[in-house]
C-alpha positions in Angstrom: 35.2 101.7 75.3 35.0 101.7 71.5 35.2 99.1 68.7 36.0 96.3 71.1 36.0 92.8 69.5 33.6 90.3 71.0 34.2 89.2 74.5 34.4 85.6 75.5 37.0 82.8 75.4 39.4 81.5 72.8 40.8 78.2 74.1 44.3 77.0 73.8 43.1 74.6 71.1 41.9 77.5 69.0 44.7 80.0 69.5 47.1 80.6 66.6 50.4 82.4 66.1 49.9 86.0 65.0 46.3 86.2 66.4 45.5 89.7 67.6 42.9 91.5 69.6 42.5 95.1 70.7 40.3 97.7 72.3 40.2 101.5 72.1 39.3 103.7 75.1 39.4 107.4 75.8 41.1 107.9 79.2 38.9 110.4 81.2 39.4 112.5 84.3 36.9 110.3 86.0 39.0 107.2 85.0 42.1 108.8 86.6 40.2 109.8 89.7 38.7 106.3 90.1 42.1 104.6 89.6 43.6 106.9 92.2 40.8 106.0 94.6 41.1 102.2 94.0 44.9 102.0 93.9 45.5 104.7 96.6 48.1 106.3 94.3 47.2 110.0 94.7 50.4 111.3 93.2 49.6 115.0 92.3 51.1 114.5 88.8 47.8 112.6 88.1 45.4 114.8 90.0 46.6 118.4 90.4 46.8 120.6 87.3 48.9 123.3 89.0 51.4 120.7 90.4 51.6 118.8 87.1 52.3 121.9 85.0 55.6 122.3 86.8 56.8 118.7 86.1 58.6 117.3 83.1 55.2 116.3 81.7 53.9 120.0 81.7 50.5 118.7 82.7 48.5 115.9 84.2 49.1 112.3 83.1 47.2 109.1 83.7 48.7 106.4 85.9 50.9 104.1 83.9 49.2 101.1 85.5 45.8 102.5 84.3 47.1 102.3 80.8 48.5 98.8 81.5 45.1 97.8 82.7 43.8 98.1 79.2 46.2 95.3 78.2 44.7 93.2 81.0 41.2 94.0 79.7 42.1 92.7 76.2 43.7 89.6 77.7 40.9 88.8 80.2 38.0 89.6 77.8 39.2 88.8 74.3 42.5 86.9 73.9 42.5 84.3 75.4 39.6 85.8 77.3 37.4 84.5 80.1 39.2 82.0 82.3 42.7 83.2 81.4 45.2 83.3 84.3 48.0 86.0 84.2 51.4 84.4 84.9 53.7 87.4 84.2 53.9 90.8 82.5 56.8 93.0 81.5 56.1 96.7 80.8 58.0 99.7 79.4 56.4 103.1 79.6 57.5 105.1 76.6 55.3 108.2 76.8 52.6 109.7 79.0 48.9 109.2 78.5 46.9 112.4 79.2 43.3 112.9 80.1 41.3 112.8 76.8 43.8 110.6 74.9 42.3 107.7 72.9 44.4 104.6 73.8 44.6 101.6 71.4 45.6 98.6 73.5 46.6 95.5 71.4 47.9 92.1 72.1 49.4 89.6 69.6 50.2 85.9 70.1 53.9 85.4 69.7 54.3 82.0 71.4 52.2 79.0 72.2 53.1 76.0 74.5 50.1 73.7 74.0 51.4 71.1 76.5 51.5 73.7 79.3 48.6 75.8 78.0 50.9 78.8 78.0 50.6 81.7 75.6 53.1 84.5 75.2 51.6 87.8 74.0 53.3 90.9 72.6 51.5 93.9 74.2 51.4 97.5 73.2 49.4 100.7 73.8 49.3 103.5 71.3 48.1 107.1 71.3 47.7 108.7 67.8 49.8 105.9 66.3 52.7 106.5 68.8 53.6 103.7 71.2 53.2 104.8 74.8 53.6 101.3 76.4 55.2 98.0 75.3 55.6 94.7 77.0 55.1 91.0 77.0 52.7 88.8 78.9 52.6 85.1 79.7 49.2 83.6 80.4 47.6 80.3 81.1 44.9 79.9 78.5 41.7 78.1 79.2 41.2 74.7 77.5 38.1 73.1 76.1 39.2 69.8 77.7 39.2 71.2 81.3 36.9 74.2 81.4 
């Protein structure tokens, strides 16, 4: 991964509206193969060049959930970070991610419920400035009072 912001924890007491964090990662053939192994999703559109060439994508693509996993990495490592509990996630897949693509995964705080320790995050992934994934996450943020 490239140019990641520091990992750690931002507690509910420190989170502010508009706060953002991101990471960049080149999706490799090895990433796709490992994701297929772990998830057991061996759809040939991800793994077989000959098969994938004859699809609407005209070539292999990364698993959508591999790309979505980069959002999870930003949430779990940066904002809010360590100790965060995922409560929900919506996703829209807008364009394929291909082997070799540099993905920028970003999250932005768009809602805070301090009493319930809930944070709503706008989530997006981009390749060459084009959105390939959008969504919204709700998480339970760690608290300095309890953690």
